[in-house]
N, C-alpha and C positions, 0 to 999 in steps of 0.2 A: 465741953462736949468731946467725947472720945472719937478719935479719927477712925474711920472705917478701915479695917485691915485690907491691904492691897491683895487682890487676887490676880492670878495669871491664867490666861486662856492658853491651854496647851494646844499646839498645832503640830501635826505630824503627817508626813508624806511617805507612803510605802510605794514600791514599784514592783510590778510583776512582769517578767519577760514574756514576749510573744515570739515564737519561733517560726522559721520557714520549714519547708519540707525536709531540707538537709540538716535541720536542727541548729542552724546558725540563728543568731538573734536578729529579728526584724525590727523590734521596738519594745516599748514597755507601756503598760497601763499604769497610770498614777492613781493611787488610792488614798483618799484623804481621811483623816481621823481627827476629831476635835472633842474636847470635853473639859470639865472642871473637876477638881478634887479627885483626880485619878480615875474618873469614870469615862470610859471610852464610848462616845456616842456621836452621832451626826444628827444635830437638831434641825439643821436647815441646809438642804442640799445646795441651794443657791449660794449660801455663805461658804459652803465647802468648796465649790468650784471657783468662786471668786478668790478664795484664799490661795488655791492652786495657781490661778492666773497671776495674782499679785506677788506671791512670795515663793510658792512651792516649785514652780517650773524651773527656775534657776538652780534651786537647791537640788532637785531630783535629777537634773540633766548634767550636773557637773561631772566631767570626765567622760561623757558619752560622745561618740563620734557624731559629726554633723548630719550624717545620713540616717541616723537612728530615729525612727518615728516614735511619737508619744501620743497615747490615747488619753483623752480627758473627758470625764463624764459631764454631760450637760443636762440639767433639769429644764423644765418648761420655761420658767421665769427668765433665766439667763439667755436661753435661745431667743426668746421674744425681744429681749433687750439688746441683741446683737453683741453680746459680750465676747463671742468667739473671735471677733475682729481684732481683739487685743493680743491674740496669739500669732506667732509666726506660721504662716500657712504651708511653708515648705517642710515642716517637720511635725506639726501638731494635727492630730485627727480629732474632729468633733464627734464625740460618741453620744448619741441620743439615747437616754435611758428608756427602759422598756415600758415604764408607766406613763410616759409622755404621750398625749393624744394628738394626732395630726389635725388639729383644727386649722382654719384658714390662716390665722395669725402665725402660728408656729410653722406651718408648711412654708409660708412666705419667707420667714426668717431662715429656714433651712435652705431654701432655694437661693437666697442672697449669698449665703456662705458658699454654696456650691458654685454659683456663677462667678464668685470672686476667686475661685481656684482652691478652696479648702477641700480636704478629704472628709467625707461624712460617713460615719458608721452607725449602725443600728444595733443596740444591745439586746441580748437575750431573746432572739426571735425563735418562736416555737411553732410558727405557722399561723399566728394571730391575724385574722383578716383586717382588724382595725389598724394594724401597723403597715398594711400594704402600701399606702401612699409614701411612707418613709422608705420602705424597701425599694420601691421603684426609683426613688431619688438617690439612694445610698450608693457609695463606692464599695463599702465593706459591710457585710452582715455577719453578726456573731450568733452562733447557735449554741445554746446551753446544753451540753451533752448529758449532764446529770439530770436536768429537768426533762429531757427526752428519754430518760430511763436507760441511757447508754444502749438503746435498742436499735440495731442496724436498720431494721425495717422502718421505724419511725424517723430515723435520721435521713434515710434515702428519700422517704416520702416528703419530708420538709425541704430537702435540697431541691427536689423536682419542682417545687413551687417558686423558686427564686429566678429572677431575671438572669440572662446569660452574662450580663456585663459586670455583675458584682463579684468581688473577691470574698470567699468564704473563710471565716475564722471560727475554729472549734474551740470553745472555752470550757473550762472545768474538765480537762483531759487528765485523768488520774493515774494512768499506767501506760507502759510502753505498748502493750497489746492493743489497747484502744487507739493510741497514737498511730500505729501502723495501719489499723483498719480504716481510720479516718483519712489517712494519707492516700490509701488505695481508692477511697471513695472520691478523691479529688479535692479535698480541702487544701487550701494554700497556706493558711496560718493556723497556729496552735498555741493555746494558753492553758496553763494548769500545772499541776505538781508532778507530772510524769517525768520531767527532766531531772528532778531531785530524788527520785526513787530508783533503787538499783534494779537493773535488768540483769538478773542472774543468768550467767552463761554456764551451763553444766560442763564440768571438766576443765574450766578455764584455768590456765596456768599463767603466772606472772612472767612477763618478758624480762630479759636481762636488764633493760633500762629501768623498768618498774621496780625490780628487785633492788637495784642499786639505790634508787631514790628512797625506797622504804627503809633501807639500811641507814641512809643518812638521817631520815626522820627518827629512826630508832636511836641512833647515837645522840641526836639533839635532845631526845627525851630523857636522857640519863642525867641524874642530879650531879654526877661527878665529871661531867663533860668538860674537857680542858680547852681553854682559849686557843692554845697552839693547834689543836686539832681543827677548830673552826677556821683558823687562818689557812691551814693546809687544804681544807676542802675548797675554800674560795680560790686559792692560788692555783689549784688544779684545773680550774675552769675560768678562762679569761672573760667569758660572757657573764658569769656570775659576778666577777669582780667589777666589771664595767657597770652592771646594774646596781651594785652596792654603792659605787661612787655617785651614780646618778640619783639614787634615792637620798643619800646624805645631802646632796646639793639642793634637793627639792623639799626636804622635810623641815627646813627652818632651824638648822643647827648653828647658824650664825658663824660660818667658817670665814676666817680672814686669810687663810692660806689654803692651797690646793692639797688634797689628800693624795699621797703617792704610793701607799701600800695598804694591803688588806688588814694587816695588823694595826696600822694607825687608824683605819676606819673603825675597826672593832673597839679600839680604845676610846674613840670619840663617842661612839654610840652607847657603850657599855655592853657587857656580855649578854644580859637578858634581852635587850632590844635587838642586838645583832642576831641572836638565836631566833627570835620571833620573825625577823625579816627573812632569814634564810629558810625557815620552815615554810613561810608563806610562798616564797618563790619556788621552792621544791614542789609544793602542792600544785601551784599553777602550771608547772612544767610536766606534771605526772602524766597527763593525758592530752594529746594534741587535737582531739576531736572538737568540732565547733561548739557542741553543748558543754564540753568540759570547761571552757573558758568562763561561762556563767557560773558553773558549779564551783570553780576555784575562787571566783570573786565572792560568791556567797559564803563559802567556807572561811575565807580570810576575814570577811566582814563579821561573821558570827564570832570568830575567835577574838578579835579585838574588842567587840562589844561585850562579850562575856567577861573578858579580863577587866574591862572598865567598870562593869556593874558589880563585880565581885565584892569590893570593899563596902559598897552601900547596902548589900543585901543582909538578911538575917541568918545567913549560913555561916556557922562558926568554923566549919572545916574548910572554908573557902580560901584558896590561894590563887593569886592572879595568873601565874604561869600555868597552873593546872587547868584553869578555865580556858585559857588560850588554847591549850592542846585539845580540850574537849570540842571546842568549836571548830578548830582546824581539821580535826580528823572525822568530824561528824558526817561528812559526805564522801568519805573514801570508798564506801561500798558502791555508791552510784558512779563514781569516777572509774572504778576498776571492774565493775560488773561482777562483783563477788559478794557473798554473804559477809556481813560485818564481823561475825565471829571468826571467820577464816582469815580476814584481813588482819584482825587484831593479834592473831597468832604470830604474825611477822614483826610485831612491835613490842618491845619490852616496856609496857606502860604500867603505871601504878593502878592498883585495884579500883580506886574511886574513879579514875578516868575510864577504865574498861566498863565499869558499872553504868556510868552516865551514858556512854555510847551505846550500851545495850538497853537503855531506857529504864534503868533502875538506879537506886541509890539517891542520896540526899541532893546531889548536884544536877540530877536530870531535869528538875523543874526550871533551872536557869536556861537550859537548852530549849525547853518547851516555850519559855518566854521569847527567846530569839525567833523561834519558828512562827509564833503567833504574830509578831511584828511583820515578818516577811510575807505572810499570807494575808495580811490585812484583817485578821480575825480579832477585831477590836474588843469584843466582849471578853474573850479568853485572855487578851492582853491585860485588861483591867483586873481580871481575877488573879492572874499571876503577879502583877505588880503589888496588889494588896497582900497576897499570901507571902510574898518575899519582903514585905515592908519597904518597897521601893517607891520613891516619889516619881510620878509620871513625867513631870516637866524636866527634872534632872536626868531621868533615864533616857528620854527622847533626845536630849542634847548630847548625851554620850553616844547614842546610836548614830547621830549625824557626824560627830567627830570621828567615830570609828570608820564610817564610810569614807571620810576624807583621807584618813590614814591608809585605808585599803587602796584607794585610787593611786596614792603616791607610791606605796610599797610595790604595787604591781605595774606601775608605769602608766596608769590611765589618766593621770592628771594633765589638764590643759596647760598648766603653768610650767611644765617641764620643757 
């Protein structure tokens, strides 16, 4: 009798940031995705949440500060089974999904969590009367801005029905204009893709610091870039040198002796890896605003992920360092408040990099794959994986490894 071939259940956790009014990060919502044979589906919400509790929480919160909150979706079954008590109450928020009905059993379970000190949130509130018992109990109520038509009158009307004690969270905020409008309405927290989209500032000029950093990025993009020049850049900035030494010590290079010079550090890492690290740090330092920290993290994570999947895709023109640059530069417009075409004029990049950043060309699909992961758009993720001939299990492993690299490169790792 032939043995049944082994199958693997792929499991993937994405995280989406939640911002305060000042655009600093308050926390993250964890989004679960599970499926077989490269098909991204959620067959069982209870299993999805259980997987987050059992395995995903540690994975997703690696490198986060202890005061960062985490929202986790809870379906009816797991609420009733008191599964939330397995989570740390000081950082995890129990998010009751919108289709859970507040019958006697579920309400009692929610009250037990609340009485025990857990923060309770209600998802996708649009004014539904049947959800009122949850709303009265909740600490946080999430309003789906797109489902309300992004209509200020409807949003204000829904807000007026909420108890005074709740914290309001606007989700699916798609642009900066909507963010500012909702902030003025009194929303405290915000979730959506507004933070990663450029807010174009007419007549915006690059500052001297920004110009210098873009010049460094431009130099690092040149194929004939000399190692001596890299060492000179590092030695001109003691802070950069210190961070390089710290990264080497955290990244598992197996050093038996201490590194005493930037040149020695570059020799240890190799030119390509050293360039990637310096690009990542320059991007992270480009904009000091609270939102830009999340943008830098996202850009570096994209870069390392695209570099990693390059060899496994069916793109014949794919080069790892080219994909790294595409991911790294893909959020420069949002970080600088400028049109991407204007930003790219400052950088001597290869045509295929420019094309991908403008959303065209053969490599743009890899960038779209990364974005679909970030947004938890699992159907689109499965489509891109199939189109690019990528295995879901292997690709998700690369995504996790890329996140670990990013945390160490930017100094977010707890292990340092």
